[in-house]
C-alpha positions as CSV (number, residue, x, y, z in Angstrom):
1,M,56.0,132.0,182.0
2,D,56.9,136.1,182.1
3,V,59.7,135.9,182.7
4,V,60.7,133.9,179.9
5,I,58.5,135.6,177.6
6,N,60.7,138.8,178.4
7,Q,64.0,136.8,178.3
8,G,62.5,136.2,174.4
9,S,61.7,139.8,173.7
10,V,64.9,141.1,174.6
11,D,66.8,138.2,172.9
12,E,65.0,139.1,169.7
13,E,66.0,142.9,171.0
14,E,69.1,142.0,171.0
15,Q,69.6,140.1,167.8
16,E,67.4,142.7,165.8
17,A,70.1,145.8,168.0
18,T,73.0,143.5,165.9
19,D,71.5,142.7,162.9
20,N,71.3,146.6,162.5
21,I,74.6,147.4,163.6
22,K,75.8,144.6,160.9
23,R,73.7,146.4,158.7
24,V,75.6,149.9,159.5
25,Q,78.5,148.5,159.7
26,G,78.1,147.0,155.8
27,Q,76.7,150.3,154.8
28,I,79.8,152.5,156.6
29,N,82.1,149.4,154.9
30,E,80.2,150.3,151.1
31,L,80.9,154.1,152.0
32,I,84.4,153.7,153.0
33,N,84.6,152.2,149.7
34,I,83.5,154.7,147.6
35,L,85.6,157.6,149.0
36,N,88.2,155.5,148.8
37,T,87.3,155.3,145.3
38,N,86.7,158.8,144.5
39,V,90.2,159.9,146.0
40,E,91.7,158.0,143.9
41,A,89.4,159.5,140.3
42,L,90.6,162.5,142.1
43,Q,94.4,161.7,142.2
44,K,94.5,160.3,139.1
45,R,92.2,163.6,137.4
46,G,95.2,165.7,138.9
47,G,98.2,163.7,137.4
48,N,95.8,164.3,134.3
49,L,95.4,167.6,134.2
50,E,99.2,168.3,135.3
51,T,99.8,166.2,131.7
52,L,97.4,168.1,130.0
53,E,98.6,171.6,130.8
54,G,102.7,170.3,130.1
55,L,101.0,169.4,126.6
56,A,99.4,172.6,125.9
57,D,102.3,174.4,127.3
58,Q,104.2,172.7,124.4
59,L,101.7,173.2,122.0
60,Y,101.8,177.1,122.8
61,E,105.7,176.5,122.7
62,K,105.2,174.9,119.3
63,A,102.4,177.4,118.1
64,G,104.9,180.4,118.3
65,E,107.8,178.3,116.1
66,F,105.2,177.6,113.9
67,K,104.1,181.1,113.9
68,V,108.2,182.5,113.2
69,V,108.7,179.7,110.1
70,T,105.5,181.0,108.4
71,R,106.2,184.4,108.7
72,R,109.4,183.4,107.0
73,M,108.5,181.4,104.5
74,R,105.3,184.5,103.7
75,Y,108.4,186.9,102.6
76,K,110.3,184.0,101.0
77,H,107.8,183.4,98.8
78,M,106.5,187.2,98.4
79,A,110.1,187.8,97.4
80,R,109.8,185.4,94.7
81,N,106.7,186.3,93.0
82,N,107.9,189.7,93.3
83,K,111.0,188.7,91.3
84,W,109.0,187.2,89.0
85,C,106.6,189.9,88.7
86,L,109.5,191.8,88.2
87,L,111.2,190.9,85.7
88,S,108.0,189.8,83.6
89,A,107.4,193.7,83.5
90,V,110.9,193.9,82.4
91,L,110.4,191.9,79.4
92,A,107.0,193.2,78.9
93,F,108.7,196.4,78.9
94,L,111.7,195.5,76.0
95,L,109.2,193.4,74.0
96,V,106.7,196.3,74.0
97,G,110.0,198.9,72.8
98,L,111.7,196.6,70.8
99,I,108.1,196.3,68.7
100,I,107.7,200.6,69.3
101,G,111.1,200.2,67.3
102,V,110.9,197.7,64.6
103,V,107.4,199.5,63.8
104,V,108.4,203.4,63.8
105,L,112.1,201.6,61.9
106,G,109.7,200.6,59.0
107,I,107.8,203.6,58.8
108,K,111.1,205.8,59.0
109,L,112.2,202.9,55.7
110,S,108.6,203.3,54.0
111,S,108.9,206.5,54.1
112,A,112.4,206.9,52.8
């Protein structure tokens, strides 16, 4: 009977070792799946970073173009504004001159 009991415990130990191996193999497979998922995510992230870098370069170029256009528009509007200010000043000067001329002429006519 001793031999049978020993045989039974050996079978149990083998079964336990087999179960442990299966459990460890399952954990390894799960770890491999997680690692593959992480590698895929990193590759996707790398692609997204390249896309983002390209978009950032385009934005930088467009910002330069925008700066040139806004500078041009600022000068254009400043020149237009200056033109109207100069025209208004000339008209005001002429109007003041006309009023002074009429007043001076009126004073000369009334004193004569």
